[in-house]
N, C-alpha and C positions, 0 to 999 in steps of 0.2 A: 729572658730566654726560655725559662719554663714555660710561661704562658704560650709563647710562640710554638713550641714543641707540642704543647696539649692541643693547641687549635689545629695544627697540622695533623695529629693523630685522630681528632674527631672528623676532620674532613675526609681523611682517608677511609675510614670505617664505613661512612655513608656514601661513599662514591660507589654508584652502581652501574656506571657507563660501560664496564668492561665485564659485564655479567658473562657467566658460562651457563648456558641453559640445557647443556647436554651432560652435566655432571651425574655421576651415578646415584648420589643420594640427594635428590632434589628436594626443596621444600614443598610442601603440600597444602593446597587450599581446600577448605571444605566450606560451602560447595566449590567445585572446580570452576564454576562461572556463574554469573548473576544476571538476571533481567530486572530491571527496577524501574519503576514509572518516575518520571521526573517530579521531585518534590516529596517522594516518599522515603522512609528510612530504610536502612540497609545495614548487613553486617556479614562479616567472614571470618574464619579462623585459620591461622596459618601455623602448621607445625614445621619449624625451620630445618629442623635435623633430629635424627633418631639417636644420635650420639653427642658426646660433648662438643660443643663449638666454641671457637674464639669469639665470635661476635654475631649476633644476629639482629635483624632489623626488618622495617617495613616502610617502603616509601610509599605515600598516598597522596593524591591531589587535595584531598579534603578529609575531614573526619578525625578521629582520635584512635590510638593505638595503645592497648593495655598489654602488658608482657608477663608471662608467668614461666619461668625458665626458658625453654625453646619454644614455646606456644605464645603466638601473638594474636590478639583479636582487633580487628577493624570495625570501627562502628561509625555510622554516620546518621545524625538525626533527620536531616533532609538533605536529598540529593540537589545540588545546585550546580553541579558541572555535567557537561554533555560528553566529555572525553575522559574517561576514568579508566587507569590502568595501574593498579597498586601493584607494587613489586615486593616479594618476600626474598630474604636473602640470608646468607651467612657466610663468613670468612672461612676458607680452607686453611690447613696447615702451611700449605706453600703461598700463602698470601694472595689467593684469588677469592673470587665471589661466586658462589653458586646460587642461582636465583631462579624464580618462578613467577611469572605475571598472572594476575587474575583477570579474566576477561569479563568486563561490566558492559552490558547493553542498556544504555538509558534510553527509554521511550517515552513518546507523547502520542496519544490518539489524536486522529484529526478533530480539529475544533468545529468544522463545518464542511459539508459536502453539497454541491449544488451541480444541477444538470441544465443545459439549454441549448438551442439550435444557434449555430454562428450565423451572425448576419441575416437572420431570416425571422419573421414573425407571419402568423396567418397560416391559412392552408397550403399544403404541399400539392405539387403536380405530380401525378403518376410518370414514372420512368425518369424523373429528375433526380440529381445526386445532391445530398445535403450533409451538413457536418455536424455532429453532436459534439459537445464538449463538457467534460466532467472536471470540475475544480475541486480539488482537495486542499484544505487550508491548514498550515501549522502542523504538520506530522513528523514525526522522527522515530527511528531513522528511516530514511526514505528508501533505502535499500530492501527493508522488509516489507514495503507497501504492495498490496495486490489490489489493484482497480479492476472492477468487472462492469461492463455495460450489459444491459437486460432490456429486452423487449417482453413484456409480461413476466414470465417466469423462464424465459428462454436466454440462455448466456449468448450474448453477440460476440464479445472480444474482450481480451485481458491484456491491455497495452503494457509496455515496461516503462519505467521511470528513466528519464534521461538527466536527472540531476547527479552530479558529482560530489555532492555535499554528503560526508560520511556520517555526520553525528548530530548537527544541529537541526531544528524544525525548518522545513520549507513548505511553500504553498507553490502546487505544480497543477498545471492543466493538461488532461489528456483528451485526445480527440478520436472520433470514429466517423468514418464516412459511411452513409447509407443511401440506397437507391430506392426512391418512394414507390411503394406498390399498392395495389388495391388491399392486400391483407393488412397493411399499416393503419388504414383508416380506422381510428377508434383505438389503436393500440397504446399502451402505456410503455413509455420509455424511462428509464432510471439508471443509476449506477451506484456502487457501494465501494467503500474503501476499507480494506482491512489489514491489520497489522499481523503478519505471520511470524511470530517470534519463537517458533519451536517449542517443545516440551518443557522447557523451563520457564516460559513465558505464561502470561495469564490464559486460562482455560475457561471458556471458549475465548478464541482470539477477540480483541477489540473491532467492532465493526460500526461504521457510520454510514447510513444510506442517505440519499438524495430524496427531494421530493419527486413525485411522478409527473411527467409532461404527457398530455394525450395528444395524439397526432390526428390531423384532419387531412386527407388526401382527395383531391378532385380527380376522378377517374371516368372514363366512358366505358359503359356497358357494351361488350362484343355483341353483334347480331349474328344469330345462328343461321345456318342454312335453312332450317324448318321454319324459323320466322320469317325469313325472306320469302320463301315459297308460299307460306300461308298468306302474306301481305298481297303477293302477286295474285294469288288466286282470288282473294277478295276483291281485288281491284279489277280483275277481268269479269268477276260476277256481276259487280256493280255496273261495270260498262256494258254487259250483255242486257242487263235489266232495263238500263236506260235506252238502250237501242231499241228493244223491243216495245217499250212505252211509247217511244217516238213514233215507230212504224205503225203502230195501232191508232195513235192519234192522228197521224197523218191520213191514214185511210179513212178514219171517221169523217174527216174534213172534206176530202175529195170522193 
């Protein structure tokens, strides 16, 4: 009987599903949020309460917790989980639990970024539409990803991710339609993938660029009115000279 009562008591104090996140004296994490690269170490400190508490605790998906009074220190040697939300709590006098979650963003820069034309090789034709695609491999979290298409140093577009994966790495392809023009001949097209993780993330943000692809566009040089008039004048002059020569030759014979 004693063992059963003890086990029930332990389960009760560790139960945090009925947390009160609006209590007046909430636990405080330092820092208040974390941005950590996958595989790196991390740590945070929680002061559970500023007065005497019946029980304090920290529920975590991985790592260890050391306790000194109402202060708890969470330490992880190597982050191996993508979805991390440690919860620091204490039991109130009316047998409730006052809680605070630590927001942890686990990120991974893109492993590789590439650019290519979709279903097309060789020269393009002026006035025709073509599609560029930028493939970003194994990046997380994709909701913080910013992809940019460039022509030279000119920004063409920044398409949004369509992935619904909130935590784990994904590989995603972004596309951009372009209408080939004379100005695109010889232009360098490329794209980059950047993880914008805010002020708590790495500075500058992780950026991976694709290779450049040079465009070749077949186009027709427009004929100006001046060029047309000059060509017509030259033709008339040649015709006049030929006529005069013919008449002189005819006169000489007869």
